[in-house]
C-alpha positions in Angstrom: 107.1 101.0 49.1 104.9 99.4 51.8 101.7 101.4 52.8 101.6 102.7 56.5 98.7 100.6 57.4 100.4 97.4 56.2 103.6 98.3 58.0 101.5 99.0 61.2 99.9 95.7 60.9 103.2 93.8 60.6 104.8 95.8 63.5 101.9 95.2 65.8 101.9 91.4 64.8 105.6 91.2 65.7 105.1 93.1 68.9 102.3 90.7 69.9 104.6 87.7 69.2 107.3 89.2 71.3 104.9 90.0 74.1 103.5 86.5 74.1 107.0 85.2 74.4 107.7 87.4 77.4 104.4 86.4 78.9 105.2 82.8 78.6 108.8 83.3 80.1 107.2 85.1 83.1 104.8 82.3 83.7 107.7 79.8 83.8 109.4 82.0 86.3 106.3 82.1 88.4 106.0 78.3 88.3 109.8 77.5 88.9 110.6 80.3 91.3 113.0 79.4 93.1 112.2 82.0 95.7 109.1 83.9 96.7 110.7 87.2 95.7 111.4 85.8 92.2 107.7 84.9 92.0 106.5 88.3 93.0 108.8 90.0 90.4 107.6 87.6 87.8 104.0 88.5 88.7 104.7 92.1 88.3 106.3 91.4 85.0 103.3 89.5 84.0 101.0 92.5 84.6 103.2 94.8 82.7 103.4 92.4 79.7 99.5 92.2 79.8 99.4 95.9 79.9 101.6 96.0 76.7 99.4 93.6 75.0 96.3 95.6 75.7 98.1 98.7 74.4 99.1 97.0 71.3 95.6 95.8 70.7 94.4 99.4 71.2 96.9 100.5 68.5 95.9 97.6 66.1 92.2 98.2 66.3 92.2 101.9 66.8 89.7 101.7 69.8 90.9 104.0 72.6 88.7 102.3 75.0 91.4 99.7 75.6 93.7 102.4 77.0 91.1 102.9 79.9 91.4 99.1 80.5 95.3 99.4 80.4 95.2 102.2 83.0 93.0 100.0 85.3 95.2 97.0 84.7 98.3 99.1 85.5 96.8 100.4 88.8 95.7 96.9 89.8 99.3 95.4 89.0 100.8 98.2 91.1 98.6 97.6 94.1 99.2 93.8 93.9 103.0 94.3 93.8 102.7 96.6 96.9 100.6 94.2 98.7 102.9 91.3 98.0 105.9 93.3 99.0 104.3 94.2 102.3 103.5 90.6 102.8 107.2 89.6 102.3 108.3 92.2 104.8 105.7 91.1 107.4 106.8 87.5 106.8 110.5 88.4 107.3 109.8 90.3 110.6 107.8 87.4 111.9 110.9 85.2 111.3 113.3 87.7 112.9 111.3 88.6 115.9 111.2 85.2 117.8 115.0 85.2 117.5 115.3 88.6 119.0 112.9 87.9 121.8 114.8 84.7 122.7 118.1 86.6 123.1 116.6 89.1 125.6 115.5 86.3 128.0 119.0 85.1 128.7 
């Protein structure tokens, strides 16, 4: 039977490998797009994956200081997603408004 510390070491190693694969795939999605909304969603995924990596490192090392870093990273990722979504809405309104104003002049 495998000791608990050895099992935890293997489990966290596997989790880090899977998180690294998810990180790579989200970077690919950011690069190839195709739309800005896809890139924003991939950026949000990138922050969530980074949050997961920090939490796995906290479990692996036993240092709970990493959890404070994870909380700050989660808050920063949330605020960035909100800001980018607001930018997308503003950009969409800017495209629609000239069309609507042009119809009223006829």
